Each structure stands twice: as C-alpha cells, then as structure tokens.
Backbone bond lengths (Angstrom), bond angles and torsions (degrees), N, CA, C in turn:
res aa  C-N    CA-C-N  psi(-1)  N-CA   C-N-CA  omega(-1)  CA-C   N-CA-C  phi
1 M - - - 1.448 - - 1.526 109.80 -
2 G 1.319 115.05 149.66 1.454 120.81 -178.61 1.513 112.52 -106.72
3 K 1.298 113.71 -168.81 1.464 121.44 178.95 1.518 108.72 -116.32
4 V 1.321 115.43 152.84 1.459 122.44 178.91 1.530 108.46 -122.99
5 A 1.338 116.07 130.04 1.463 121.40 174.86 1.523 107.51 -98.13
6 V 1.316 115.91 129.38 1.460 122.04 -179.82 1.523 108.17 -121.36
7 S 1.325 115.95 123.73 1.460 121.68 177.10 1.523 108.01 -101.40
8 I 1.335 115.80 126.54 1.467 121.50 -174.57 1.525 109.99 -126.78
9 K 1.336 115.99 134.24 1.472 121.63 174.02 1.518 107.91 -99.07
10 V 1.328 116.12 126.31 1.458 122.45 -179.45 1.525 108.67 -110.45
11 S 1.328 116.40 120.54 1.453 121.38 177.34 1.532 108.99 -99.42
12 P 1.339 116.48 120.30 1.471 119.10 -179.33 1.526 111.56 -79.38
13 K 1.313 115.64 157.29 1.465 120.47 172.80 1.520 108.39 -67.95
14 E 1.314 116.14 154.12 1.458 120.55 179.81 1.526 110.30 -59.12
15 G 1.322 116.15 129.87 1.453 121.23 179.03 1.518 114.98 82.46
16 A 1.327 117.56 1.03 1.469 120.90 -179.50 1.527 110.24 -72.43
17 N 1.319 115.93 151.58 1.459 122.78 179.02 1.535 108.91 -83.69
18 L 1.337 116.57 108.00 1.465 121.01 -176.95 1.524 112.29 -61.80
19 K 1.316 117.28 -40.02 1.475 120.36 -178.52 1.527 110.75 -63.16
20 S 1.317 116.99 -37.84 1.459 121.69 178.16 1.532 110.68 -66.42
21 I 1.328 116.55 -43.28 1.460 120.84 178.34 1.529 109.96 -62.62
22 E 1.335 116.39 -46.25 1.464 120.75 179.25 1.530 111.09 -58.31
23 A 1.329 117.03 -44.50 1.464 121.10 -179.07 1.524 111.12 -61.15
24 E 1.329 117.19 -41.71 1.467 120.61 179.51 1.528 111.63 -68.37
25 I 1.335 116.68 -39.88 1.462 120.20 178.99 1.525 111.00 -64.88
26 K 1.327 117.19 -38.26 1.469 121.09 179.95 1.525 112.22 -62.40
27 K 1.330 117.76 -23.23 1.466 121.85 179.41 1.529 112.68 -76.75
28 I 1.331 117.40 -15.04 1.462 121.61 -177.50 1.525 109.59 -75.30
29 K 1.324 115.57 133.90 1.459 121.53 -179.39 1.532 110.40 -59.08
30 N 1.310 116.29 141.59 1.469 126.19 176.94 1.523 114.30 78.85
31 V 1.327 119.69 -0.04 1.459 121.38 175.32 1.525 107.39 -77.11
32 K 1.330 116.10 123.16 1.463 121.41 -176.34 1.519 113.55 -102.67
33 D 1.343 117.70 -29.38 1.463 120.16 -177.16 1.524 109.46 -152.29
34 V 1.333 115.65 140.72 1.467 122.26 177.08 1.523 107.25 -136.47
35 T 1.340 117.02 122.33 1.466 121.26 179.78 1.514 110.46 -136.47
36 E 1.341 115.47 154.15 1.461 121.83 174.26 1.520 108.89 -93.76
37 E 1.315 115.85 146.77 1.466 120.10 176.80 1.515 109.58 -138.83
38 N 1.334 116.24 130.36 1.466 121.45 174.32 1.517 108.08 -78.04
39 I 1.333 116.49 131.34 1.460 118.72 177.27 1.526 111.76 -112.10
40 G 1.331 116.88 -1.27 1.457 121.22 174.42 1.513 113.23 125.80
41 F 1.317 114.45 150.15 1.468 122.60 176.15 1.528 112.30 55.12
42 G 1.340 116.78 34.77 1.459 121.11 178.20 1.512 114.86 79.30
43 I 1.320 116.68 4.48 1.464 120.77 179.61 1.520 109.35 -89.29
44 K 1.329 116.15 132.36 1.458 121.60 179.77 1.524 110.13 -122.74
45 V 1.322 114.95 148.62 1.459 121.91 172.82 1.520 107.47 -126.34
46 I 1.311 115.55 166.75 1.461 121.88 178.33 1.522 107.67 -112.97
47 K 1.322 116.44 128.68 1.464 121.52 176.42 1.533 107.55 -101.48
48 V 1.321 115.76 132.37 1.462 121.69 -176.73 1.527 108.26 -124.32
49 L 1.329 116.04 133.49 1.459 121.65 173.96 1.518 108.13 -111.09
50 V 1.328 115.74 124.67 1.455 122.72 -178.69 1.526 107.83 -121.73
51 V 1.336 117.06 137.63 1.464 121.17 175.12 1.525 107.66 -118.88
52 I 1.349 115.08 121.69 1.464 121.08 -178.34 1.525 109.28 -129.14
53 D 1.336 116.71 162.12 1.461 121.31 173.75 1.521 108.84 -71.80
54 D 1.335 116.14 140.77 1.462 117.59 179.42 1.527 111.79 -70.84
55 S 1.318 116.84 -12.87 1.466 119.97 177.05 1.526 112.34 -81.02
56 S 1.347 116.78 -6.09 1.464 120.21 -177.47 1.526 112.73 -73.59
57 G 1.324 117.26 -10.26 1.453 119.66 174.82 1.510 115.36 88.68
58 G 1.301 119.07 13.70 1.458 121.40 177.04 1.514 112.60 120.98
59 S 1.319 113.94 -179.52 1.466 120.01 -174.09 1.527 113.50 -101.76
60 Q 1.316 118.05 7.41 1.466 120.20 -174.78 1.532 112.61 -59.57
61 A 1.323 117.65 -39.59 1.476 120.32 -178.61 1.524 111.11 -62.97
62 I 1.329 116.89 -43.14 1.467 119.99 -179.96 1.530 110.33 -71.28
63 E 1.327 117.19 -35.70 1.463 120.88 176.19 1.525 110.48 -61.21
64 D 1.315 116.71 -41.81 1.470 120.97 178.85 1.523 111.42 -63.86
65 K 1.334 116.96 -39.64 1.474 120.52 179.38 1.520 111.07 -65.46
66 I 1.330 116.71 -42.66 1.460 120.11 179.43 1.526 110.25 -67.13
67 S 1.319 117.79 -42.15 1.468 121.56 179.44 1.523 112.26 -61.65
68 A 1.336 116.30 -28.37 1.463 121.04 -177.95 1.525 113.46 -79.23
69 V 1.335 118.24 -9.67 1.464 121.46 179.97 1.529 108.86 -67.17
70 K 1.324 115.94 134.47 1.462 121.79 -179.52 1.533 110.01 -60.94
71 G 1.323 116.15 128.78 1.457 121.77 178.60 1.519 114.08 99.89
72 V 1.338 117.60 -7.93 1.462 120.81 178.90 1.523 109.38 -84.08
73 D 1.328 115.84 126.93 1.464 120.90 179.02 1.527 110.46 -88.95
74 M 1.343 116.39 -52.69 1.460 120.19 178.96 1.515 110.35 -156.33
75 I 1.328 115.63 161.76 1.460 120.43 176.95 1.526 108.95 -130.41
76 D 1.327 114.71 153.99 1.456 122.13 176.36 1.519 108.12 -135.36
77 V 1.320 117.24 130.75 1.455 120.74 172.99 1.528 106.62 -79.38
78 L 1.335 116.34 119.77 1.449 121.27 -177.57 1.519 112.50 -88.31
79 D 1.349 115.89 -37.68 1.454 119.70 -174.81 1.509 109.40 -159.35
80 T 1.320 114.93 146.81 1.457 122.19 175.07 1.523 107.12 -137.08
81 T 1.346 116.45 128.10 1.455 119.27 -177.98 1.521 111.21 -148.57
82 L 1.310 116.18 149.37 1.462 121.32 174.35 1.522 108.94 -74.24
83 I 1.330 115.81 142.48 1.472 119.90 175.27 1.515 110.09 -126.79
C-alpha cells in the first residue's frame, strides 16, 4: 500500500485567530505542513498538507477533524495525489 498526500484549504471564520487555528490543526495526526496564505484584500486562508495511507479509505476522517477545530468556517480539498 502507498501513501496519499491531500492538500486542504481552510477558511477561518471572520475575526478568528489564525495562529490558534494553526496550532490546533498541527496537533492532528498525519498533518505534515500548515501555512498561511494571503488571497487578497487582507483575507488569509490556511493551507494544510496531510499524508495518509491509501488503505485508510479516503480523507473524510481528517477533513472532519479539521472542520471541528474552533474558528474554522469551511474547508476545501485542493488536491489529492499518490506519493
């Protein structure tokens, strides 16, 4: 079995503390990288890279964990690829 890299964009709720959200996301198992990205007009999103086993059946479990973090408004899976 191989590994799957999943890139996820996390949009915070208005006024949410990005550093707090990042810290909570970093605690989630299999999260490999967390970065902030400016998308314009002072709006920032958080990009998360997760590496999971392809036998795990998909990224829904990790998506649910990230969505449950306080201050997260919505998430979007940007890319999924075998590594």
